[in-house]
N, C-alpha and C positions, 0 to 999 in steps of 0.2 A: 511521121510528120508529113504534112501535105506540102507539096511544092507547086504552088500556083503563081502565075505571073502577077495577077492583081486581085483585089478583093472581089470584083464582079465575077470573075471566073470561079473563084473559090466559093463565093456565096451561092452561085447558081448550081455548082457541082454538089455542094453540101445539101442544098435544098432538094435536088434530084435524089440524092442518096437517102435522105430521110423521108421523102414524101411517099414512097412506096410502103413504108412501115405503118403499122397502126399507130394511132396517137398514143404517145407515152406521157407519163407524168412530167418528164423533163421538157418535152416540147410545149406543154401547156402551163408549166410553172413559170412564173415571172422571174426574171434575173434578179440577183441580189444587188444591193447598193454597192457592195464591194466589187462585184463584177463590172458594173457600169463605170465606177470610178477607175478601175484598172484599165478598162478599154480606153478611157480618156487619157490616162497616163501613157499607155502604150502608143496611142495615136500621136501624142505630142513628142514622144521620145524616139520614135522610129523613123527611118528613111522610107517615105511613102510617096507614091505617085499621086498627083492631084485627084485622079478618079477614085483612088483608094480612100483618100481623106474624105471625099464627098460621100462615098458609100458609108463609111463609118459614122460620119456626122448624121446622115439620114437615119441610120440605125438608132443612134443615140437620141434623135429627136422624136422617135416614136413614143407614144404614151405608155405602152407596155412592151417591153422587150422580153422574149422568151429566154429561158435559161439555155436552151439549145442554141439559139441564135447568138447569145452572148458568148457561149463557149466556143462556137465556130469562129467568131470574130477574134477572140483572144488567141486561139490557136494560130490563126492567120497572121495576126500582128506580131506574135512572139517569133515567128519565122523570119521576120524582116530584121535587117541590121539596125543597130543603134545609130542615131545621128552622131556624127563626129563633131565635137565642140573643140574648136581651136582655142587654146588658152595661151595668152601671151605669158611668157616666162613660166613654163610648166615646171612641176616638181621633178627634180632629177636625182634626188638623194633621199635616203631614209632619214627620219628624225621626227621631231615634234613640231606641229604647225598650229596656228590659230587662225580661224576664219570667223569674223564677227565675235561672238562670245563663246564659240565652241572650240574645243581643243581636239586635235587629231594626232594619232601616231601613224606615220607613214612607214610601211614596210615593203620589202621586195618579196614577191611570191617566189617560192622555191620551184614551183611547178611551171608557171608561165613566164617567169622572169620580168613581170610587170609590177609596177607599184600599185598598192591599194591602201585605203585609209580606214582606220578604226576611230570612232568617236569616243571620247572620255565621258562616261556616264556616271552620275552620282547614284550610289545604292541607297537603300533605306536607312542604313546606320549612319551615324555622324562620321565624317571624314573617311567614308568608304566609297571607293570608286572602282569601276572596271571599264574595259574597252569593248565596244560592240562594232562589228563591221558595218559600214554604211555604204551601200551601193552607190556608185557614181560620185562619191564625195571627192575622190582623187581628181576628178575633172574640174572641180571648182577651186581647188587649191592651187596656189602659185608659189614659186620659189621664195618670193619676198614675204610669204606668210610664215616662214620658218621662225621658230622661237629662238631667241638667243639664250645662252646659258643663264644670264642674269634674269631674264623673264621667267624661265623655268624655275629658278631658285625662289624668286619672289612669290610665285604661285604656291610653291611647296611650303614656304614659311607660313603663308596665310592659311593654308588648308591642312598643315601637318601631314601632308601626303606627297609622295613622289609622283610627279606628273608623268614620268616616263613609264613606270610600271603600275601605278595606282595603289601602291602599298602604303600603309600607315607608317610614318617615320617614327622610330622608337629610340634609335641611337642618338644621344645628345648632340654629337657632332653633325649628324645628318639633319636633325631637327633645326639646328642653328643655321645650317647651310641651305635647307629647303630641298635638298636632294641627296641621294646616296652616292657614294664614290663610284660605283659601277655605272649607275645611270647617268651620272654627269658626263661620262664619255660618249653617251648615246644621243645626247641632245643635238 
């Protein structure tokens, strides 16, 4: 991993490093749309100095960006820290949360001791759901987004699925309640 103070020094160093080499396919191949999009996402989400933002913007404004230049920019930007978003009333406990129309399960990481969020996603089958990790979703959730037991039950009755674990409800008592007895304690 490269440790440069700003994009100018990184870019000029990487240019010197590759300019002595013969032209390779990577240096002449244009960057992919995914690379260009990822550079924009990183630029917007990372702590950068004004000069770094200017250099990245200059790179993105070029008509054609080489794959090598895009890779260098991505490597540089990934080394920068994420912007810290101060959320009023942040999540402080595990449970089920709703943000707009999306449902999230918030859990505590055993490794880092930090909270993270998984989005409830509908599968192809009817009443079939699973959870997928969603990066940075925890920073958008607030404590007042937490579902009440009644809201979780109402969703479960409407979808015949437990909102906490994503399992199809089959027990008549659980179907009527909209949630299983174990998961009711986890909301």
